[in-house]
C-alpha positions as CSV (number, residue, x, y, z in Angstrom):
1,X,3.6,22.5,7.9
2,X,4.2,19.5,6.5
3,X,6.1,17.5,3.6
4,X,5.1,15.8,1.0
5,X,8.9,14.9,0.5
6,X,10.3,15.1,3.7
7,X,13.7,13.5,2.7
8,X,15.0,16.0,0.4
9,X,15.2,18.4,3.2
10,X,18.1,16.1,4.0
11,X,19.8,17.8,0.9
12,X,19.9,21.0,2.9
13,X,22.1,20.4,4.8
14,X,24.5,19.2,2.1
15,X,24.1,21.3,-1.0
16,X,24.1,24.9,-0.1
17,X,27.2,24.5,2.0
18,X,28.6,22.5,-0.9
19,X,27.9,25.6,-2.8
20,X,29.6,27.9,-0.8
21,X,33.1,25.9,-0.6
22,X,32.8,25.7,-4.0
23,X,32.2,29.1,-4.4
24,X,34.7,30.1,-1.7
25,X,37.4,27.5,-3.6
26,X,36.6,29.2,-6.8
27,X,37.8,33.0,-5.5
28,X,41.2,31.4,-3.8
29,X,42.0,29.8,-6.9
30,X,41.1,32.9,-8.8
31,X,43.1,35.2,-6.6
32,X,46.0,33.1,-6.9
33,X,46.0,32.5,-10.8
34,X,45.9,36.3,-10.9
35,X,48.6,37.4,-8.7
36,X,51.2,34.8,-11.0
37,X,50.3,36.7,-14.4
38,X,49.7,40.2,-12.9
39,X,51.8,42.1,-10.0
40,X,50.0,43.1,-7.5
41,X,50.2,47.0,-7.7
42,X,47.9,46.6,-11.0
43,X,45.6,44.6,-9.6
44,X,43.5,47.8,-8.1
45,X,43.8,49.3,-11.9
46,X,42.5,46.2,-13.4
47,X,39.5,45.9,-10.8
48,X,38.3,49.1,-10.5
49,X,34.8,49.3,-10.0
50,X,34.1,46.1,-9.1
51,X,32.4,45.5,-5.1
52,X,33.1,43.1,-2.9
53,X,29.8,43.5,-1.1
54,X,27.6,42.8,-4.6
55,X,29.3,39.9,-5.1
56,X,28.7,39.0,-1.6
57,X,25.3,39.5,-2.0
58,X,24.4,37.9,-5.5
59,X,26.5,34.7,-3.7
60,X,23.9,35.1,-1.4
61,X,20.7,35.0,-3.4
62,X,22.2,32.1,-5.2
63,X,22.6,29.9,-2.0
64,X,19.0,31.2,-1.1
65,X,17.3,30.4,-4.2
66,X,18.7,26.5,-4.4
67,X,18.1,26.1,-0.9
68,X,13.8,27.8,-2.1
69,X,14.1,25.0,-4.9
70,X,14.9,22.0,-2.6
71,X,12.2,23.4,-0.3
72,X,9.5,23.3,-3.6
73,X,10.6,20.2,-4.4
74,X,9.9,18.6,-0.9
75,X,6.3,19.9,-1.5
76,X,5.4,21.8,1.1
77,X,1.8,21.4,2.7
78,X,-0.5,23.5,4.8
79,X,-3.9,22.8,5.8
80,X,-6.0,20.1,4.4
81,X,-9.9,19.0,3.6
82,X,-11.7,16.1,4.2
83,X,-13.4,14.6,0.7
84,X,-15.4,12.0,-0.1
85,X,-14.2,9.7,-2.0
86,X,-16.1,7.3,-4.3
87,X,-14.3,4.5,-6.3
88,X,-15.0,1.2,-7.5
89,X,-13.0,-1.6,-6.2
90,X,-12.5,-4.7,-3.6
91,X,-12.9,-4.6,0.4
92,X,-9.2,-6.6,1.1
93,X,-8.2,-7.0,4.9
94,X,-4.7,-8.7,5.3
95,X,-4.4,-10.6,8.5
96,X,-0.7,-10.8,9.4
97,X,0.4,-13.2,12.1
98,X,3.0,-11.8,15.0
99,X,3.5,-14.9,16.7
100,X,7.2,-15.8,17.7
101,X,7.5,-18.2,15.5
102,X,8.0,-15.6,12.4
103,X,11.1,-14.7,14.2
104,X,12.2,-17.9,12.0
105,X,14.8,-16.7,9.4
106,X,14.6,-19.4,7.5
107,X,13.0,-17.1,5.0
108,X,15.2,-14.3,5.3
109,X,15.6,-11.8,7.0
110,X,12.6,-13.3,9.2
111,X,9.0,-15.0,8.2
112,X,7.2,-11.0,10.1
113,X,9.6,-9.1,7.5
114,X,8.6,-10.8,4.7
115,X,4.9,-11.2,5.3
116,X,5.2,-7.3,6.0
117,X,6.9,-6.5,2.8
118,X,4.4,-9.0,1.3
119,X,1.5,-6.9,2.3
120,X,3.2,-3.4,1.5
121,X,3.4,-5.3,-2.4
122,X,-0.5,-6.3,-1.8
123,X,-0.9,-2.4,-1.6
124,X,1.0,-1.3,-4.7
125,X,-1.5,-3.9,-6.8
126,X,-4.4,-2.9,-5.1
127,X,-4.5,0.7,-6.0
128,X,-8.9,1.2,-5.9
129,X,-9.4,-1.5,-3.4
130,X,-10.2,-0.4,0.3
131,X,-7.5,-2.4,2.5
132,X,-8.2,-3.6,6.3
133,X,-5.2,-4.7,8.7
134,X,-6.1,-7.4,11.1
135,X,-2.8,-8.6,13.4
136,X,-3.0,-11.6,15.6
137,X,-1.3,-13.9,17.6
138,X,-2.8,-15.6,20.8
139,X,-5.8,-13.5,19.9
140,X,-6.4,-10.7,17.4
141,X,-7.8,-7.5,16.6
142,X,-8.4,-4.8,14.0
143,X,-5.3,-2.6,13.7
144,X,-6.4,-0.6,10.6
145,X,-10.3,-0.8,9.7
146,X,-11.1,-1.1,5.9
147,X,-9.5,2.7,4.5
148,X,-8.1,4.2,0.8
149,X,-5.7,5.7,2.9
150,X,-2.2,4.4,1.8
151,X,-0.2,6.2,4.2
152,X,-2.5,4.8,7.1
153,X,-2.2,1.7,5.9
154,X,2.0,1.8,5.4
155,X,2.0,3.1,9.1
156,X,-0.1,0.2,10.9
157,X,1.7,-2.6,8.4
158,X,5.2,-1.5,9.9
159,X,4.5,-1.2,13.5
160,X,3.6,-4.8,13.6
161,X,6.6,-6.8,15.3
162,X,6.3,-9.4,17.9
163,X,5.1,-7.1,21.3
164,X,1.8,-6.2,19.2
165,X,0.2,-8.7,20.9
166,X,1.2,-9.9,24.2
167,X,-1.0,-13.2,24.4
168,X,1.3,-16.1,22.9
169,X,0.5,-18.4,20.2
170,X,-1.7,-18.3,16.9
171,X,-5.0,-18.1,17.2
172,X,-6.0,-18.3,13.5
173,X,-9.7,-19.0,14.1
174,X,-10.0,-15.9,15.8
175,X,-8.1,-14.4,13.0
176,X,-11.0,-15.2,11.0
177,X,-13.6,-13.9,13.1
178,X,-11.9,-10.5,13.4
179,X,-11.4,-10.4,9.6
180,X,-15.1,-10.7,8.9
181,X,-16.5,-8.6,11.6
182,X,-14.1,-5.7,9.6
183,X,-16.5,-5.4,6.6
184,X,-19.9,-4.1,7.1
185,X,-22.9,-5.6,6.8
186,X,-24.5,-5.5,2.7
187,X,-21.0,-5.2,1.5
188,X,-19.8,-8.0,-1.6
189,X,-16.5,-9.1,-2.8
190,X,-15.3,-9.7,0.8
191,X,-11.5,-11.2,0.8
192,X,-9.5,-12.2,3.3
193,X,-5.4,-12.4,2.4
194,X,-4.0,-14.6,5.5
195,X,0.3,-14.0,6.2
196,X,1.0,-17.4,8.5
197,X,2.9,-20.0,8.7
198,X,0.2,-22.1,9.9
199,X,0.8,-23.0,13.1
200,X,-2.3,-23.3,14.7
201,X,-2.1,-23.6,18.9
202,X,-6.2,-23.2,18.8
203,X,-8.8,-25.7,16.8
204,X,-11.8,-24.1,15.0
205,X,-9.6,-22.5,12.1
206,X,-11.7,-24.6,9.7
207,X,-15.1,-24.3,10.9
208,X,-14.2,-20.6,11.1
209,X,-13.1,-20.1,7.8
210,X,-16.0,-22.4,6.4
211,X,-18.6,-20.0,8.6
212,X,-17.6,-17.0,7.1
213,X,-17.2,-18.5,3.6
214,X,-21.2,-18.9,4.1
215,X,-20.9,-15.0,5.3
216,X,-19.5,-14.1,1.6
217,X,-15.8,-14.1,2.7
218,X,-13.3,-15.8,0.6
219,X,-9.9,-16.3,2.3
220,X,-6.7,-16.7,0.4
221,X,-3.8,-17.8,2.6
222,X,-0.1,-17.0,2.0
223,X,2.1,-19.6,3.6
224,X,5.6,-18.0,5.1
225,X,8.4,-20.0,5.7
226,X,9.6,-23.7,5.6
227,X,7.8,-27.4,6.0
228,X,11.5,-28.4,7.3
229,X,11.1,-25.5,10.0
230,X,13.8,-23.7,11.7
231,X,15.0,-23.0,15.3
232,X,13.2,-19.7,17.0
233,X,16.0,-17.1,18.1
234,X,15.3,-14.3,20.4
235,X,17.4,-11.1,21.4
236,X,17.3,-10.1,25.3
237,X,17.2,-6.8,26.4
238,X,21.2,-7.0,26.2
239,X,21.2,-8.3,22.5
240,X,22.4,-11.3,23.2
241,X,20.8,-14.0,21.2
242,X,19.4,-17.3,22.7
243,X,16.6,-20.1,21.5
244,X,12.9,-20.0,22.6
245,X,12.3,-22.8,24.5
246,X,9.0,-24.4,25.7
247,X,7.6,-25.5,29.2
248,X,10.1,-28.2,29.9
249,X,13.3,-26.6,28.5
250,X,12.8,-27.8,25.0
251,X,13.9,-25.5,21.9
252,X,11.2,-24.6,19.7
253,X,11.7,-25.5,16.0
254,X,8.7,-23.9,14.0
255,X,7.5,-25.7,10.9
256,X,5.1,-24.1,8.0
257,X,1.6,-26.3,8.2
258,X,0.7,-26.4,4.5
259,X,-1.5,-28.4,4.9
260,X,-3.8,-26.6,7.1
261,X,-3.5,-23.4,5.0
262,X,-4.7,-25.3,2.2
263,X,-7.4,-26.7,3.7
264,X,-8.9,-23.1,5.4
265,X,-8.6,-21.4,1.1
266,X,-10.2,-24.8,0.3
267,X,-12.9,-23.9,2.6
268,X,-13.7,-20.3,1.8
269,X,-13.3,-20.4,-1.7
270,X,-9.6,-19.4,-1.7
271,X,-6.2,-20.6,-2.9
272,X,-2.8,-21.2,-1.2
273,X,0.1,-19.5,-2.4
274,X,3.7,-20.6,-0.6
275,X,5.4,-16.7,-0.8
276,X,8.2,-17.7,-2.7
277,X,10.0,-15.0,-4.8
278,X,9.1,-11.6,-5.4
279,X,6.4,-12.4,-7.9
280,X,3.8,-13.9,-5.2
281,X,1.5,-11.2,-4.9
282,X,1.8,-10.3,-8.3
283,X,0.4,-13.7,-9.1
284,X,-2.3,-13.6,-6.5
285,X,-3.6,-10.2,-7.6
286,X,-3.7,-10.5,-11.3
287,X,-5.3,-14.1,-11.0
288,X,-7.5,-14.2,-8.3
289,X,-8.7,-10.6,-6.8
290,X,-8.3,-8.3,-10.3
291,X,-11.0,-10.4,-11.9
292,X,-13.6,-10.7,-9.2
293,X,-16.6,-7.8,-9.5
294,X,-15.7,-4.7,-8.3
295,X,-18.4,-2.8,-6.3
296,X,-18.5,1.0,-5.5
297,X,-17.1,2.2,-2.2
298,X,-17.5,5.6,-0.5
299,X,-14.7,7.1,2.0
300,X,-15.2,9.9,4.2
301,X,-11.7,10.3,5.5
302,X,-9.6,10.8,3.0
303,X,-7.1,14.2,3.2
304,X,-6.2,16.1,0.8
305,X,-3.2,18.6,1.4
306,X,-3.3,22.1,0.4
307,X,0.1,22.1,-1.5
308,X,2.2,25.1,-1.0
309,X,5.2,24.8,-3.2
310,X,4.4,27.8,-5.4
311,X,5.5,30.0,-2.3
312,X,9.5,28.4,-2.4
313,X,8.7,28.6,-6.2
314,X,8.6,32.0,-6.4
315,X,11.1,33.1,-4.0
316,X,13.8,31.1,-6.5
317,X,12.8,32.6,-9.2
318,X,12.7,36.3,-7.8
319,X,16.1,35.4,-6.0
320,X,17.3,34.1,-9.6
321,X,16.0,37.4,-11.3
322,X,18.5,39.5,-8.9
323,X,21.4,37.8,-9.0
324,X,21.4,37.7,-12.8
325,X,20.4,41.0,-12.7
326,X,21.8,42.6,-10.2
327,X,25.8,43.7,-11.6
328,X,29.1,43.5,-9.6
329,X,30.7,46.7,-10.9
330,X,29.2,50.1,-10.1
331,X,27.9,51.9,-13.0
332,X,29.7,55.0,-13.6
333,X,27.2,57.8,-14.9
334,X,29.1,59.7,-18.0
335,X,30.2,62.7,-17.4
336,X,29.1,65.1,-19.8
337,X,30.0,68.8,-19.7
338,X,28.4,71.3,-21.6
339,X,30.4,74.7,-22.5
340,X,28.9,77.4,-23.7
341,X,30.5,80.7,-24.9
342,X,29.1,83.8,-24.7
343,X,28.6,84.4,-28.4
344,X,28.8,87.7,-30.3
345,X,26.6,89.5,-32.6
346,X,26.0,87.3,-35.6
347,X,28.2,84.4,-34.1
348,X,27.1,80.8,-33.9
349,X,26.6,78.9,-30.5
350,X,29.6,76.3,-30.1
351,X,29.0,73.7,-28.0
352,X,31.7,71.1,-26.5
353,X,31.1,67.9,-24.6
354,X,33.6,66.0,-23.3
């Protein structure tokens, strides 16, 4: 059993107990007001026929109905089918730099966090496109193959950190080669969106971009950071902050290399964008990616979950109807007495109802 909106389940810990506390406070207040205006010896006569047990049953029905409605809003799902989905779109591989230089805080909260948010923004724009994810530092690997499953792509992006790849450095050439290998043979409109600060510790990035472009790959580079640079900090196991130092013990300062990123984008028929503000990804997709011709793709690994919200919703309706139709007072049958006198000859029968 899974839930499409699991965050709504937290209201089960708040709303039913809150309603119970409110009804208890309301009952105490009503009892207090009754004793102020009516003598205690008259209360039993005025409340004759009211059943405390029935009141508790009605309250229980109401609380259970609220709980069932919350469950229905959380959309429980049980079971799924694999479906083959056909749609027209682009194939976009997102490559995110996870080297330690991405911890620089010249762009809040830091470069890596902003790159992850930008990748998710691109996912929101690319509604009908297949997305893949490459993580790279000193080496690169395909973290998420091309898919239209937004949940799988989102989870892969959120899992990125500087410990994903233990090898230090920034290998842009290997990131480009790994992204190019993620596309299947014969497919067109191959797009690579590269999120990095451009600090290339290995040569060959420009040559790799030219080679990928010859095979139909277009590269759009997104520069993250500032040209002025920022000192790199890292926290140890005890939470203490210190600067990252090189082999000679000097403090490392990371700079955004816009020149290299422009050259890579130009060599692969793409465009360079610095990550400034919240509209960078919108402009990239609207001006560069959306106008590209789209091809039809097939995806066989899409889960379609079976919705089961009808079950708790039906229970809630039944409980609410029971609460409405279940009276607080006991029904008292009317007492009818039929008295028939023995008729005398010629006398009519007299019928009396009490």
